[in-house]
N, C-alpha and C positions, 0 to 999 in steps of 0.2 A: 029348748033347752036340752033336749036329747043330742042334738048336734054339737052343742058346746061340750057335753059330757064325754061324747065320742071323740072329739078333737083332743080334749085333755087326756083321755085314757090312752090314746095312740101316740101322744107326745112322748118321746124318749126322755126317761129320767135325768140325763145330763142337761137336758134344756132347762129344767127347774132349778138344777143345781147352778147353772150359769146365771140365770135370772136372779137367784138369791145372792150370788157373789156379786153382781153388778149393782144390785140394790145396796148391798152391804158396803161396798167400795164407794158408791154415791153418797150414802149417809155419812160415811167418815169424812167425805170432803166437805161437809157442811161446816165443819170446825176447822180453824187454823190448824196446820200441822207440818211436820217435817218428815220427809222419807227420802231414801236413796233413789237415784234415778232409774235403776232397774226396776224398782217397785212401781214407779210412776208410769212406766212404760207397759204394764201388764194389759190394762184395758184397750189402749190403742193397738196393741198387738193381736188381742183376741178378735177385735172387730175388723182390723185389716185382713187377718186371714179368713174370717167369715166372708167378707166382700171378695176376697180373691177366690175363694172356693167356688162361689158361683159362676165366676168367669171361667175357671178351669173345667168345671162340671156342666155348665150350661150354655157355653158360648159356642154353639154349633153353626152360627151363620156370621157373616161378615157385619150384618145390621146389628146383631146382639153385641158383637165386639165393639163396634163403634159406639153404641149406646153406653156401654160399660166405660169405655175410655173417656168419652165426652164428659159424663157425669163425675168420673173420678178427677179429671182435670179440673172442672169447675169447682168442685168442693176442696180440692187440694190448694187451689188458688185462695178460696175464702178462708181455710184454715191457716195458710201461711200468713194471711193478712191479719186475722183476728186471734191467732193462737197465742200461747203465752209469750210475753215480751220480756218482761223484766223479772226473771227469777232471782231469788235471794238464796244464796249458798252459805251454809254454816261452815265456815273454813276448818273448824277442828273435826267435824264429822264428815263433810262432804255432802251432807243431806240438803235437799232442796226445801226451803220454807215457802209454804203456800198459804195464801189467805183462805178463809172458808168461803164456799160458794155453792148455790144450788144448782148451777149449770152442769156440772158433771152428773148429778143424780137425774136431771131431766134428759140430758143427752143420752145417757146409758138406757134409759127406759124407752124413749123414742126410737132410738136405733134398733133396740131389741124387739119392740112391738112391730116395727116395720119389717124387720127380716122374719120374724116369726109369722106374720100375716102372709108374706109372700110365700113362705114354705107350706102353710096350711093350704092356701089357694092352689098351689102347685100340686100338693098331694091329693087333694080332692078332685083336681082336674075340672075346676069350676069355670064356666065361661061367662064372665061378668061384664062383657062389654069392652074390656080393654085387653090388650096383649099382655098377658100375665108374665111372659117370658121377657118382654121388653121392660115391664115395670120392675120385674125382679133384678134384671141386669142394671138398670138405672139406680135402684136403691142400693144394691151391692157395689156398684162403681162409686157412688156418691160416698158411702160408708168407707170403703177402702181409701179413696182419695182424701177424705176429710181426716182421718186418723194418721194417715201418711204425712200430709200437710202439717197437722198439729205436732206430730213427733219431730219433724224437721224444724219447726218453729221453736220448740222447746229445746232440742239439741243446740240450735244456734244461739239461743239465749243463754243456755247454760255454759257453752264455750265462751261466749262474750264475757260472762261474769267470771269464769275461771280465768280468763286472761287478764281481767282487770285485778282480780285478787293477786295474782302472780307478780304483777308489776308493783303492788303496794308494799 
C-alpha cells in the first residue's frame, strides 16, 4: 500500500487532470451528441502526441525505433479499418452527429492506464522480466498509430459526407 501511495504522491498533478478530462470526455460520448470536428480531434491529438513523445525521448536504438514503427503501423491499419465510417454532418452547423458508445470511454482509460504503467515502471527502474523500454515503445507506437489511423478514417468519412452534401 505504501508503494501505491508513493507512486500517487510522485505523480505530477497534470496527469490526474488529464485522467479526469479523458473520463469526462468518455462519459460524454455515452450519449448521442453533435460536436465540431476540431473538438472531436482533441483526444486523438493528445494520445498521438503522448505516443510520439516516447519515440522522441526514448528511441535511443534502432531496435526501439523499429518496435515503435511496427506497432504504430499495425494499429494505424486497424484504426483505418475499424475507425469512424459513416459520419453524419449537420449541414446547418457543420457539426458531426455521433451515436452514443462506451468504446471511447473504455479506449481512453485503457490507453491511459497502459501509458501510466509504463511511465511508473520506467521511473521506478523496475526489472520485471521484460524489456520495459521495448514494451513502452510498443505501447506508445500502438497508441500513436491507432489515433493517427482513427483521425484519418474520420477525416476521410467527413470529407466524403461533405462532398455528398455539396452535390445535393
